[in-house]
C-alpha positions in Angstrom: 14.8 77.6 100.0 16.1 80.8 98.9 19.5 82.2 100.2 17.8 85.0 102.2 15.5 82.6 104.1 18.5 80.3 104.7 20.6 83.3 106.0 17.9 84.3 108.3 17.4 80.9 109.9 21.2 80.2 110.3 22.6 83.3 111.6 23.2 83.6 115.4 20.3 85.2 117.4 20.0 86.4 121.0 22.7 85.1 123.6 24.3 82.9 120.9 25.8 85.9 119.4 28.3 86.0 122.3 29.7 82.8 121.2 30.1 83.8 117.7 32.3 86.9 118.6 35.8 86.7 117.3 37.3 86.8 120.6 40.9 86.2 119.1 40.4 89.6 117.4 39.2 91.2 120.6 42.2 90.0 122.6 44.6 91.3 119.8 43.0 94.6 119.9 43.2 94.8 123.7 47.0 93.8 123.4 47.6 96.5 121.1 45.8 99.1 123.3 47.7 97.7 126.3 51.0 98.6 124.4 49.7 102.1 124.1 48.8 102.5 127.9 52.3 101.2 128.9 54.0 103.7 126.7 51.8 106.7 127.8 52.6 105.7 131.3 56.2 105.5 130.6 56.3 109.0 128.7 54.5 110.5 131.8 57.4 109.5 134.1 55.6 106.5 135.7 52.3 108.4 136.1 48.7 107.5 134.7 47.9 111.1 134.4 47.8 112.8 132.2 47.6 110.4 129.3 47.3 106.8 130.2 44.3 107.2 132.5 42.2 108.9 130.0 43.3 106.3 127.2 42.3 103.4 129.4 38.8 105.0 129.8 38.5 105.7 126.1 39.4 102.2 125.2 36.7 100.7 127.6 34.1 103.1 126.0 35.4 102.0 122.4 35.3 98.3 123.4 31.6 98.8 124.6 30.7 100.7 121.4 32.4 97.7 119.4 30.1 95.2 121.1 27.0 97.3 120.6 27.8 97.6 116.8 28.7 93.9 116.7 25.5 92.7 118.1 23.4 94.7 115.5 22.7 92.6 112.4 25.0 93.5 109.5 22.0 94.1 107.1 21.0 97.1 109.3 24.5 98.7 108.7 24.1 98.1 105.0 20.6 99.9 105.1 22.0 103.0 107.0 25.4 103.3 105.2 24.1 106.2 103.1 22.5 108.0 106.1 25.7 107.6 108.1 27.7 108.9 105.3 25.5 111.9 104.8 25.7 112.5 108.5 29.5 112.6 108.5 29.5 115.1 105.5 27.2 117.3 107.5 29.5 117.1 110.5 32.4 118.0 108.2 30.5 121.1 106.8 29.6 122.0 110.5 33.3 122.0 111.4 33.9 124.3 108.5 31.9 127.1 110.1 31.7 126.2 114.0 34.5 123.8 114.6 37.0 124.2 117.3 40.6 125.5 116.2 43.8 123.8 117.6 47.2 123.7 116.3 46.3 126.0 113.3 43.6 123.8 112.1 39.9 123.7 112.5 39.0 120.1 112.6 37.0 119.2 116.0 33.5 119.7 117.5 33.8 120.2 121.3 31.3 118.0 122.9 32.5 118.8 126.3 33.5 115.3 127.4 35.3 114.8 124.2 36.3 116.7 121.2 34.9 114.8 118.0 36.9 114.8 114.8 34.4 114.3 112.0 37.2 113.5 109.6 38.0 110.3 111.5 34.3 109.3 111.5 34.5 109.9 107.6 37.0 107.1 107.1 34.5 104.4 108.2 31.4 105.9 106.8 33.1 106.1 103.5 33.9 102.4 103.6 30.4 101.7 104.5 28.7 103.7 101.7 31.1 102.2 99.0 30.6 98.6 100.2 26.9 99.3 100.1 27.1 100.9 96.6 29.1 98.0 95.3 26.7 95.4 96.9 24.0 97.1 95.2 25.6 97.6 91.7 25.7 94.9 89.5 29.1 93.3 89.3 29.2 93.6 85.6 29.1 97.3 85.7 31.9 97.8 88.3 34.5 99.0 85.9 32.2 101.1 83.5 33.1 104.8 83.5 29.8 106.1 84.6 29.7 104.0 87.9 33.5 104.5 88.5 32.8 108.4 88.5 30.0 108.1 90.9 32.4 106.0 93.4 35.1 108.8 92.9 32.6 111.5 93.7 31.7 109.6 97.0 35.4 109.7 97.9 36.2 113.2 96.8 33.4 114.9 98.6 34.6 114.2 102.3 38.3 114.6 100.9 37.6 118.0 99.7 36.1 119.1 102.9 38.8 117.5 105.0 41.4 119.4 102.9 39.8 122.7 103.8 40.6 122.2 107.5 43.5 121.8 106.6 44.2 118.1 107.1 46.5 116.7 104.4 47.3 113.4 106.2 43.5 112.3 106.7 42.6 113.5 103.1 45.1 111.2 101.7 44.0 108.5 103.9 40.6 108.9 102.7 41.7 108.8 99.0 43.8 105.6 99.7 41.0 104.0 101.8 38.3 104.5 99.2 40.9 103.5 96.4 41.4 100.3 98.2 37.6 99.6 98.4 37.1 100.3 94.9 40.1 97.9 94.0 38.8 95.1 96.2 35.3 95.6 94.5 36.9 94.7 91.4 37.3 97.9 89.6 39.9 97.4 86.6 43.5 98.0 87.3 43.7 100.2 84.3 42.1 103.1 86.3 44.6 102.8 89.0 47.4 102.7 86.5 46.3 105.9 85.1 46.0 107.6 88.4 49.5 106.3 89.5 50.9 107.4 86.3 49.5 110.9 86.5 50.8 111.1 90.1 54.3 110.2 88.9 53.8 112.7 86.1 52.8 115.6 88.6 55.7 114.8 91.0 58.1 114.9 87.9 56.8 118.1 86.7 57.0 119.7 90.2 60.8 118.7 90.4 61.7 119.6 86.9 60.1 123.1 87.2 62.2 124.1 90.2 64.3 127.2 89.3 62.5 127.7 85.9 60.0 130.6 84.8 57.1 128.2 85.3 58.0 126.8 88.8 55.1 125.0 90.2 55.7 125.4 94.0 57.0 128.3 96.1 60.6 128.3 97.2 59.9 127.6 100.9 57.7 124.4 99.8 60.9 123.2 97.8 62.8 123.7 101.0 60.3 121.4 102.8 60.8 118.8 100.3 64.6 118.9 100.7 64.3 118.7 104.3 62.2 115.6 104.0 64.8 114.0 101.7 67.8 115.0 103.7 66.8 116.5 107.3 70.5 117.1 108.1 70.2 120.3 106.0 67.9 121.9 108.6 68.1 119.8 111.8 66.8 122.6 114.0 64.0 123.5 111.6 61.9 121.5 109.1 64.2 118.5 109.6 64.0 118.6 113.5 61.0 116.1 113.9 62.6 113.2 111.7 66.2 114.0 113.0 64.9 113.4 116.7 63.0 110.5 115.7 65.7 108.8 114.0 67.9 109.4 117.0 65.4 107.6 119.1 65.1 104.8 116.8 68.7 104.1 116.5 69.5 104.4 120.1 67.1 101.7 121.0 69.1 99.1 119.4 68.3 95.4 119.3 66.5 95.2 122.7 66.2 98.9 123.7 67.3 101.0 126.6 64.8 99.6 128.9 61.3 100.6 130.2 61.0 104.2 131.2 64.8 104.9 130.1 64.4 106.4 127.0 66.5 109.7 126.9 64.7 111.3 123.8 61.3 111.3 125.2 62.2 111.7 129.0 64.2 114.8 128.2 61.6 116.1 125.6 63.8 116.1 122.6 61.1 113.9 120.7 58.2 116.1 119.5 54.6 114.8 119.9 56.0 111.8 121.8 52.4 110.9 123.1 50.6 111.0 119.6 52.3 110.8 116.2 55.9 109.8 117.3 54.9 107.4 120.1 56.4 104.5 118.0 59.8 106.0 118.4 59.5 106.0 122.1 58.6 102.2 121.9 61.6 101.6 119.7 63.9 103.4 122.0 62.8 101.6 125.2 62.3 98.3 123.7 64.4 98.2 120.7 63.8 96.4 117.4 62.2 93.5 119.4 59.6 95.7 120.7 58.9 97.4 117.4 58.6 94.1 115.6 56.4 92.6 118.3 53.8 95.5 117.7 54.1 95.1 114.1 53.3 91.4 114.5 50.2 92.1 116.5 49.0 94.6 113.7 49.7 91.8 111.2 47.7 89.3 113.1 44.7 91.6 113.2 45.0 92.1 109.4 45.0 88.3 108.9 42.1 87.7 111.1 40.1 90.3 109.1 41.1 88.8 105.9 40.4 85.2 107.0 37.0 86.3 108.3 36.0 88.2 105.0 36.9 85.0 103.0 34.3 83.2 105.0 31.6 85.5 104.2 29.0 85.3 101.4 27.5 88.8 101.5 29.5 91.2 99.2 28.7 93.9 101.6 30.1 92.1 104.6 33.3 91.3 102.6 33.9 94.7 101.4 33.4 96.4 104.9 35.7 93.8 106.5 38.3 94.2 104.1 37.9 98.2 103.8 38.2 98.4 107.5 41.3 96.3 107.5 42.7 98.4 104.6 42.2 101.6 106.5 43.8 100.1 109.7 46.9 99.0 107.6 47.2 102.5 106.1 47.1 104.1 109.7 50.1 102.1 111.1 51.9 101.9 107.8 51.9 105.6 107.1 52.7 106.3 110.9 55.6 104.1 110.9 56.9 105.3 107.6 56.6 108.8 108.7 58.7 108.4 111.9 61.3 106.5 110.1 61.8 109.3 107.6 60.3 107.2 104.8 57.3 109.5 104.3 56.5 113.1 105.1 55.2 114.1 108.5 51.6 114.4 107.9 50.0 114.1 111.4 48.7 110.4 111.4 48.6 108.8 114.7 49.6 105.1 115.5 46.3 103.1 115.8 45.2 102.2 119.3 48.5 103.3 120.7 48.7 107.1 120.2 46.9 109.4 122.7 43.7 110.5 121.3 40.0 110.0 121.5 38.3 110.1 118.1 40.7 107.9 116.2 40.3 105.2 118.9 36.7 105.3 119.2 36.0 105.4 115.4 38.5 102.6 114.9 36.7 100.5 117.5 33.4 101.2 115.7 35.0 99.9 112.5 36.0 96.7 114.1 32.4 96.5 115.7 31.3 96.3 111.8 33.9 93.4 111.2 32.5 91.7 114.2 28.9 92.2 113.1 29.7 90.8 109.7 31.5 87.7 111.3 28.7 87.1 113.8 25.8 87.6 111.5 27.3 85.6 108.5 25.2 82.4 107.3 26.6 79.1 108.7 26.1 75.6 107.7 23.3 73.3 108.9 23.7 72.0 112.5 
C-alpha cells in the first residue's frame, strides 16, 4: 500500500475530526484572548465599550474561522497556496491605489463592517506558499542558489509592497517570517550568515558615516537613533513613548498596582495603550507575575505547535505549522522588546491581546492551518 493510500484511509473523516482537534491549543488561544478582553475592559475604565466588546466579537468570529479552516483537509490548503499568495499580492497592489489612509499610512481596505489590512494576510499566505514551494522542491536542491533566489523573490515581493504603505514593522516581520521558513526548510546556514554579516556592515557604515561628507542618513534620522538608545535625551519628543512605557513597567513591581489601578494608562500618559503598548498596562496592573504569566501562555502555544509538527509526516504540514509558530513568536517577541525599549517602536501589536481586527482574524486563520495539519495527519492502524 502506498503512503498516499495509507494517509487517505487513516486520516479522520466527518464528525471524527472534532475528536482530533487540538483542544489544548484552543484553550490556550482563548486564555490569551481573555487576557486581552480583561485589559481592554480595564483601559476603558470598567466598560466593555469601546474596545472590549468589539474585540470579543472579533475573537468569536476568528474562532469560527479557525474551525472552518481546520476541518478542510490540509492537502487543499497546499493546492491553493499559490492562489492565496497571488490574491494577497493583488490586495496589496489595490491598497496602493485605493486603500484607506490612517495615521499617515495607506494600509487598509474599508469593507464597511471591518477594515482589512492585506499586509497581515500576507504573513500567512507567505508561509503557505513557501511551505508548498519547499514541499514541491527536491530536498537536495534546497540550498542551491537558483532555488534560494526564487524563495527570496517570493519574500521580497510582498515586503516591497508593504514598505510603500509605509509599514516598516510588518515589512521586517515578513522578512523574518519568510527567512524562518527557509531556515526550517533546510537552507544552508551560510546564506543566513552572509545576510547577518551584511546587516552588521550596513549598521556599522551608517554609524561611522555620521558627521562625515558621506553621511548615509539625515540628521533627524540620527536623532531618532539617539532617542532610541537613550530616550531621556528627548523625553517629550521622540523618546516619549518609551519613557512612559518604562515608567508603567517599573511602577508595576512584582505583583502590580491592582486591576484598573494603573495610573499611566488611566491618566492617559501611556500612548496607544489599547494597541501596541497594551503589555505595559498589563505589567503595571499585574506586575512581573502578570507579564510572566502571559509569556508562559505564549510559550505553551509555541510548544504545542512544535510538538504537533514533530508528529507530522507531510513536509508541507510541518513547515506550515512551524511557520505559523515562528510568525506568532516574532509578533510577541518584537512587541515586548519594543515596549521595553530593547527595539525601536515599529507598530507591532501584541497577538490576540492588542485591540484590532485584521491581525487577530489572520492569526486565527493561521492557527486554523495548524489545526488542519494536526487533524488530517496520518495515524497508526487501529
